[in-house]
C-alpha positions as CSV (number, residue, x, y, z in Angstrom):
1,X,0.0,0.0,0.0
2,X,1.4,3.4,-0.9
3,X,2.1,5.6,2.1
4,X,0.3,8.9,2.2
5,X,2.3,12.1,2.2
6,X,1.9,14.8,4.9
7,X,-0.7,17.3,3.9
8,X,1.8,20.1,3.6
9,X,3.7,18.1,0.9
10,X,0.7,17.1,-1.2
11,X,1.4,19.6,-4.0
12,X,-0.2,19.4,-7.5
13,X,3.1,18.0,-8.8
14,X,3.3,15.3,-6.2
15,X,-0.3,14.2,-6.7
16,X,0.2,14.1,-10.5
17,X,3.2,11.8,-9.9
18,X,1.4,9.1,-8.0
19,X,1.8,6.3,-10.5
20,X,4.0,3.4,-11.2
21,X,7.6,4.5,-12.1
22,X,7.6,2.6,-15.4
23,X,4.3,4.1,-16.4
24,X,5.5,7.6,-15.5
25,X,8.6,7.1,-17.6
26,X,6.6,6.0,-20.6
27,X,4.3,9.0,-20.2
28,X,7.2,11.4,-20.1
29,X,8.8,9.8,-23.2
30,X,5.5,10.1,-25.2
31,X,5.0,13.7,-24.0
32,X,8.5,14.6,-25.1
33,X,8.1,13.1,-28.6
34,X,4.7,14.7,-29.0
35,X,6.0,18.2,-28.2
36,X,8.9,17.8,-30.7
37,X,10.8,20.7,-29.1
38,X,13.6,20.8,-26.5
39,X,12.7,21.2,-22.8
40,X,14.9,23.7,-21.0
41,X,15.5,23.2,-17.3
42,X,17.0,26.1,-15.4
43,X,18.8,25.0,-12.2
44,X,20.5,27.1,-9.5
45,X,23.0,25.7,-7.0
46,X,24.0,26.6,-3.5
47,X,21.1,28.8,-2.3
48,X,22.9,32.1,-2.4
49,X,21.0,35.2,-1.4
50,X,20.9,36.5,-5.0
51,X,18.7,33.6,-6.0
52,X,15.6,35.4,-4.6
53,X,16.0,38.1,-7.3
54,X,16.7,35.4,-9.9
55,X,13.5,33.6,-9.0
56,X,11.7,36.9,-9.4
57,X,13.2,37.5,-12.8
58,X,11.9,34.0,-13.9
59,X,8.4,34.6,-12.4
60,X,7.9,37.9,-14.2
61,X,8.5,36.0,-17.5
62,X,6.3,33.1,-16.7
63,X,9.2,30.7,-16.3
64,X,10.0,28.3,-13.5
65,X,13.4,27.1,-12.1
66,X,14.8,24.5,-9.7
67,X,16.7,25.8,-6.8
68,X,19.1,23.3,-5.1
69,X,19.9,24.5,-1.6
70,X,22.1,23.4,1.3
71,X,19.8,23.4,4.3
72,X,22.8,23.8,6.7
73,X,23.6,27.1,5.1
74,X,20.1,28.7,5.2
75,X,20.1,31.9,7.1
76,X,23.8,32.4,7.0
77,X,25.4,35.6,5.6
78,X,25.2,35.5,1.8
79,X,22.7,32.7,1.7
80,X,18.9,32.5,1.5
81,X,16.8,32.6,4.7
82,X,14.1,30.1,5.2
83,X,11.5,32.8,4.6
84,X,13.2,33.8,1.3
85,X,13.2,30.1,0.2
86,X,9.5,29.8,1.1
87,X,8.9,32.9,-1.0
88,X,10.6,31.3,-4.0
89,X,8.6,28.1,-3.6
90,X,5.4,30.1,-3.3
91,X,6.0,31.5,-6.8
92,X,5.9,27.9,-8.1
93,X,9.7,27.2,-8.3
94,X,11.0,23.9,-7.3
95,X,13.2,23.5,-4.2
96,X,15.8,20.7,-4.4
97,X,18.4,19.2,-2.1
98,X,22.2,19.9,-2.4
99,X,23.5,18.3,0.9
100,X,23.8,19.9,4.3
101,X,27.2,21.6,3.9
102,X,28.3,21.2,0.2
103,X,31.1,18.6,0.6
104,X,33.0,16.7,-2.0
105,X,30.9,13.5,-1.6
106,X,33.4,11.2,-3.3
107,X,36.0,12.1,-0.7
108,X,33.8,11.2,2.3
109,X,32.8,7.9,3.9
110,X,29.4,6.4,3.0
111,X,28.1,7.2,6.5
112,X,28.9,10.9,5.9
113,X,27.3,10.9,2.5
114,X,24.2,9.4,4.1
115,X,24.1,12.2,6.6
116,X,24.8,15.0,4.2
117,X,22.2,13.8,1.6
118,X,19.5,12.3,3.7
119,X,19.5,14.7,6.6
120,X,19.5,17.6,4.2
121,X,16.4,16.2,2.5
122,X,14.8,15.4,5.8
123,X,15.3,19.0,7.0
124,X,13.8,20.5,3.8
125,X,10.8,18.2,4.0
126,X,10.2,19.3,7.6
127,X,10.2,22.9,6.4
128,X,7.3,22.0,4.1
129,X,9.1,21.8,0.8
130,X,8.1,19.0,-1.6
131,X,11.7,17.9,-2.3
132,X,12.1,15.4,-5.2
133,X,15.3,16.5,-6.9
134,X,19.0,16.5,-5.9
135,X,22.2,17.9,-7.3
136,X,25.7,16.7,-6.4
137,X,27.9,19.5,-5.0
138,X,30.7,20.2,-7.5
139,X,29.3,17.5,-9.7
140,X,31.4,15.2,-7.5
141,X,30.0,11.7,-6.8
142,X,30.7,8.0,-6.9
143,X,28.6,4.9,-7.0
144,X,27.9,5.2,-3.3
145,X,26.6,8.7,-3.8
146,X,24.3,7.7,-6.5
147,X,22.9,4.8,-4.5
148,X,22.5,6.9,-1.4
149,X,20.8,9.8,-3.2
150,X,18.2,7.4,-4.6
151,X,17.7,5.5,-1.3
152,X,17.1,8.9,0.4
153,X,13.9,9.2,-1.7
154,X,15.1,11.5,-4.5
155,X,13.7,10.9,-8.0
156,X,16.7,12.4,-9.7
157,X,20.3,13.5,-9.0
158,X,21.9,16.1,-11.3
159,X,25.5,16.2,-12.5
160,X,27.1,19.4,-13.8
161,X,28.2,18.2,-17.2
162,X,27.9,15.4,-19.8
163,X,26.2,17.3,-22.6
164,X,27.7,18.9,-25.7
165,X,30.3,21.6,-25.4
166,X,31.9,23.3,-28.4
167,X,35.4,23.1,-27.0
168,X,35.8,19.9,-25.0
169,X,32.8,17.6,-25.6
170,X,31.8,17.8,-29.2
171,X,30.9,14.1,-29.3
172,X,28.6,14.4,-26.2
173,X,24.8,14.3,-26.7
174,X,23.1,17.7,-27.2
175,X,20.4,16.9,-24.8
176,X,19.6,14.5,-21.9
177,X,16.9,12.0,-22.7
178,X,13.4,12.3,-21.3
179,X,13.1,10.4,-19.0
180,X,16.9,10.7,-18.1
181,X,19.0,7.7,-19.2
182,X,20.3,7.5,-15.6
183,X,18.1,9.4,-13.1
184,X,21.0,9.1,-10.5
185,X,23.3,11.1,-12.9
186,X,21.3,13.5,-15.0
187,X,23.5,15.2,-17.5
188,X,23.7,18.9,-17.9
189,X,25.4,21.6,-19.9
190,X,28.7,23.1,-18.6
191,X,29.7,26.7,-19.2
192,X,32.9,26.6,-17.1
193,X,35.6,28.5,-18.9
194,X,33.1,29.6,-21.5
195,X,31.9,33.2,-21.8
196,X,28.8,33.4,-19.6
197,X,26.8,35.5,-22.0
198,X,23.3,35.3,-23.3
199,X,24.7,34.3,-26.7
200,X,26.6,31.4,-25.3
201,X,23.6,30.1,-23.4
202,X,21.3,30.5,-26.3
203,X,23.6,28.3,-28.5
204,X,23.0,25.3,-26.3
205,X,19.3,25.5,-27.0
206,X,19.5,26.5,-30.7
207,X,21.7,23.5,-31.4
208,X,19.0,21.2,-30.0
209,X,16.4,23.1,-32.0
210,X,18.3,22.7,-35.2
211,X,18.6,18.9,-34.6
212,X,14.9,18.6,-33.8
213,X,16.0,17.0,-30.5
214,X,13.0,16.8,-28.1
215,X,15.3,16.0,-25.1
216,X,16.2,18.1,-22.1
217,X,18.8,20.9,-22.0
218,X,19.7,21.6,-18.3
219,X,21.6,24.7,-17.3
220,X,23.5,25.0,-14.1
221,X,23.7,28.5,-12.6
222,X,25.5,29.7,-9.5
223,X,25.5,33.3,-8.4
224,X,23.8,35.9,-10.6
225,X,26.0,38.9,-10.0
226,X,28.5,41.2,-11.7
227,X,32.0,39.7,-10.9
228,X,34.1,39.0,-13.9
229,X,36.7,37.3,-11.6
230,X,34.2,34.6,-10.7
231,X,34.1,32.0,-13.4
232,X,30.9,30.6,-12.1
233,X,29.0,33.9,-11.8
234,X,26.6,35.1,-14.5
235,X,26.0,38.8,-14.9
236,X,22.4,39.9,-14.3
237,X,22.3,41.7,-17.6
238,X,23.3,38.5,-19.5
239,X,20.9,36.4,-17.5
240,X,18.0,38.7,-18.1
241,X,18.7,38.7,-21.9
242,X,18.8,34.9,-21.9
243,X,15.5,34.4,-20.0
244,X,13.9,37.1,-22.1
245,X,14.8,35.0,-25.2
246,X,13.6,31.8,-23.5
247,X,10.2,33.4,-22.7
248,X,9.9,34.4,-26.4
249,X,10.8,31.0,-27.6
250,X,8.4,29.4,-25.2
251,X,5.6,31.7,-26.3
252,X,6.3,30.7,-29.9
253,X,6.1,27.0,-28.8
254,X,9.7,26.4,-29.9
255,X,10.8,25.2,-26.5
256,X,9.3,24.1,-23.2
257,X,10.6,25.3,-19.9
258,X,10.0,23.1,-16.8
259,X,11.5,22.3,-13.4
260,X,13.6,19.2,-13.0
261,X,10.9,17.6,-10.9
262,X,8.2,18.1,-13.5
263,X,10.4,16.7,-16.2
264,X,11.5,13.6,-14.3
265,X,8.1,13.1,-12.5
266,X,7.4,10.8,-9.6
267,X,5.9,11.4,-6.2
268,X,7.4,13.0,-3.1
269,X,8.7,9.9,-1.2
270,X,9.5,9.9,2.5
271,X,13.2,9.5,3.6
272,X,13.8,5.9,4.3
């Protein structure tokens, strides 16, 4: 018998996901082929304070994102408060787990990985967030990390690379499949050492459009701020230009923009 979720976690997304995993995967694949356009997933790592403004930028354009946060950092200087995170969720954005303290998981013992991944998810669930998606800090994980992430009740765990790059991964696939080929290691685009401009970001999407690829193009953002010395930061002006373009493409039905949880599907499971 399927266990019922606490009332605070019974969101529309979780109710829609209450079906057999194989059936859910089949439905996702059919839906992706029917749309015939790429699905863009906008993800944000680390729960830094600037993500409240980033979420607002998305909301004003009718777009939704997935925000992966470290529950152990919430409320600290430079990071989101719990109230700010609730405001983001209230706007319809997805809240995902990112471990308690952002360690290199592959360098820790299994027991530590268990604590970092599962206790983080448990904490976010207790705050009332319907947490279904996880992202590995630094994209660093091993077989134990994959196994533990799935055993903690996550439906997906996102990597930080694995898809096409013009400089170092030209043979890589342009998109991740829907449903993901490996839900415990969902592939994403990597912009490290590339110019973090709207043009660079658009090219990942337009390549998928040119190839009529109905898969998933996942972007990994960190801080949205003006700091040319930070190779992981994206300037607000460039980010705004990119999401403006996405909104136009979505309105023209040339792409879909969804959260990771909505693409992968599945219910909100308890932590085992």
